[in-house]
GUKOL-881082 format. One record per residue: x, y, z of N, C-alpha, C, CB in turn. Coordinates in steps of 0.02 Angstrom, whole numbers, padded with zeros to 5 digits, always signed. Glycine has a CB too. Layout:
// GUKOL-881082
XYZXYZXYZXYZ
...
// end
This chain:
// GUKOL-881082
+09084-03353+09134+09079-03287+09163+09117-03238+09118+09105-03286+09236
+09090-03180+09110+09122-03129+09068+09185-03104+09102+09073-03071+09054
+09235-03087+09061+09299-03062+09087+09289-03000+09130+09347-03047+09029
+09245-02955+09109+09233-02894+09147+09204-02910+09216+09185-02847+09109
+09162-02961+09220+09133-02980+09284+09186-03010+09329+09076-03030+09273
+09229-03052+09301+09284-03081+09340+09329-03027+09367+09324-03131+09298
+09344-02978+09325+09387-02922+09345+09355-02883+09402+09401-02876+09286
+09291-02870+09396+09255-02835+09449+09257-02873+09515+09182-02823+09428
+09246-02938+09512+09247-02978+09573+09316-02977+09606+09228-03050+09557
+09368-02974+09566+09436-02969+09595+09446-02902+09630+09489-02978+09539
+09418-02848+09603+09426-02782+09634+09382-02773+09696+09409-02728+09583
+09333-02815+09703+09286-02811+09759+09320-02810+09827+09237-02868+09756
+09374-02845+09834+09409-02848+09898+09432-02780+09922+09469-02895+09893
+09442-02733+09876+09466-02667+09896+09409-02617+09908+09512-02640+09843
+09347-02638+09897+09290-02593+09906+09275-02583+09979+09228-02620+09869
+09247-02524+09996+09223-02514+10065+09165-02562+10079+09201-02440+10075
+09158-02582+10141+09106-02630+10161+09036-02605+10141+09109-02642+10237
+09024-02541+10147+08959-02513+10129+08942-02527+10056+08957-02437+10143
+08991-02520+10012+08979-02532+09941+08969-02607+09927+09038-02506+09899
+09006-02649+09962+08998-02721+09953+08928-02742+09975+09052-02760+09994
+08903-02711+10029+08836-02726+10053+08783-02707+10001+08821-02689+10119
+08793-02649+09969+08746-02627+09916+08746-02677+09858+08765-02557+09891
+08806-02699+09838+08810-02747+09783+08776-02812+09802+08884-02759+09765
+08785-02833+09864+08753-02895+09888+08677-02889+09884+08775-02910+09960
+08651-02831+09904+08578-02821+09902+08552-02826+09830+08559-02753+09933
+08587-02794+09784+08566-02795+09714+08570-02866+09686+08609-02747+09672
+08624-02901+09702+08632-02969+09677+08577-03015+09704+08701-02996+09696
+08559-03006+09768+08506-03047+09798+08439-03033+09763+08501-03034+09873
+08426-02970+09746+08364-02953+09711+08363-02985+09642+08357-02876+09706
+08418-02982+09606+08422-03013+09540+08410-03088+09546+08490-02999+09506
+08443-03120+09594+08435-03192+09604+08362-03209+09620+08481-03217+09660
+08330-03168+09661+08260-03180+09678+08216-03175+09616+08236-03131+09731
+08230-03127+09573+08192-03120+09511+08202-03180+09465+08211-03055+09474
+08264-03205+09461+08280-03261+09418+08249-03326+09443+08355-03270+09412
+08250-03337+09509+08228-03401+09537+08158-03400+09565+08276-03422+09590
+08133-03340+09579+08068-03335+09611+08071-03349+09686+08019-03382+09579
+08132-03351+09714+08141-03364+09785+08180-03306+09816+08178-03432+09797
+08150-03274+09866+08184-03221+09901+08200-03244+09971+08140-03156+09903
+08263-03237+09990+08284-03256+10057+08296-03193+10097+08349-03300+10055
+08253-03182+10146+08259-03123+10188+08324-03127+10227+08199-03117+10237
+08355-03070+10237+08416-03068+10277+08398-03072+10351+08457-03003+10262
+08447-03088+10391+08437-03090+10463+08413-03021+10488+08501-03111+10500
+08440-02970+10457+08420-02901+10475+08346-02889+10460+08464-02851+10436
+08323-02911+10402+08253-02902+10384+08207-02942+10431+08241-02925+10311
+08226-03003+10446+08185-03044+10491+08183-03013+10561+08212-03116+10494
+08240-02987+10583+08243-02954+10649+08196-02893+10650+08316-02933+10666
+08197-02854+10597+08154-02795+10593+08081-02815+10596+08168-02756+10529
+08063-02869+10562+07994-02893+10565+07975-02915+10636+07983-02951+10516
+08020-02951+10668+08007-02972+10737+07998-02913+10783+08064-03016+10763
+08041-02862+10775+08037-02802+10817+07971-02765+10804+08097-02756+10804
+07953-02761+10741+07890-02727+10724+07831-02763+10755+07881-02722+10648
+07833-02829+10753+07778-02869+10782+07773-02857+10857+07789-02944+10768
+07830-02856+10891+07830-02846+10964+07811-02774+10983+07899-02862+10993
+07829-02726+10940+07817-02656+10957+07745-02634+10948+07862-02612+10916
+07707-02671+10909+07639-02652+10895+07634-02602+10838+07608-02622+10957
+07691-02583+10808+07690-02536+10752+07652-02566+10693+07762-02518+10731
+07664-02630+10683+07628-02666+10629+07579-02714+10662+07678-02703+10582
+07523-02721+10631+07474-02768+10657+07498-02839+10643+07404-02756+10626
+07469-02886+10678+07486-02956+10667+07474-02975+10594+07445-03002+10713
+07421-02950+10564+07405-02965+10495+07458-02936+10448+07336-02938+10476
+07483-02876+10463+07534-02845+10421+07600-02884+10425+07545-02772+10442
+07618-02905+10484+07679-02945+10493+07672-03011+10456+07694-02956+10567
+07615-03043+10463+07604-03107+10429+07607-03098+10353+07537-03138+10450
+07579-03043+10328+07581-03029+10256+07653-03021+10233+07540-02966+10240
+07694-02989+10273+07765-02981+10255+07799-03049+10253+07801-02934+10305
+07787-03090+10302+07817-03157+10303+07793-03198+10244+07801-03193+10369
+07730-03192+10225+07705-03228+10167+07742-03207+10103+07628-03217+10158
+07757-03142+10099+07795-03117+10042+07863-03150+10039+07803-03041+10046
+07896-03156+10096+07962-03188+10096+07957-03262+10079+07996-03180+10166
+07905-03294+10102+07897-03366+10090+07884-03381+10016+07840-03394+10133
+07844-03338+09983+07825-03350+09914+07877-03328+09864+07760-03314+09899
+07910-03272+09878+07955-03241+09829+08016-03283+09816+07977-03174+09852
// end
């Protein structure tokens, strides 16, 4: 690991939670690109479930979103 990256990780503890969340999102996207596997967050899965129950998204649209998570 590069020294600059190690230094950044050490400073992370002092960051506001909102900034740590943003970094986590970016890191997850990079990991998904590298591995071809995207793991939806609990928040994302909850939003899909709510959309399915609300009728905002059709069953086909919700299924398409889940297929994206399964393949990525």
